[in-house]
C-alpha positions, 0 to 999 in steps of 0.5 A, a space after each residue: 806797323 800793323 805787324 808790330 801791333 799784332 805782335 804786341 797784342 799777342 805778346 801781351 796776351 801770352 804775358 797775361 796768361 803765362 802762369 797757366 801755360 805750364 798747366 796745359 803742358 802738365 795735362 798733355 804730359 799726363 795724357 802722354 804718360 797714360 798713353 805710354 803705359 798703355 803702349 808699354 803693356 802691348 809692346 814692352 819697354 826697352 832700356 834706351 827708352 827708360 834712359 831717355 825718359 829719365 833724362 827728360 825728367 831730370 832736365 825738366 826738374 832741373 829747369 824747374 829748380 832753376 826757376 824756383 831758385 831764381 824767383 826766390 832770390 829776386 828782389 821784391 817789386 821788380 817786374 822786368 
């Protein structure tokens, strides 16, 4: 029972702050991009790295589009 209560408390905490989590990912992503640009100046960037980065950005933006589309078409007063 203690484990269930602990998981419930953690779930409630994560649900409460769910809109702030993407901001931490954004800050981390900006930091990584700055680091990557610094590293590219020293070593140079290869074509596979450019393809992987473009694919990752596409997947991320596609996921964001799905989220925006879903939220836009969800009826009002539904929180489940």
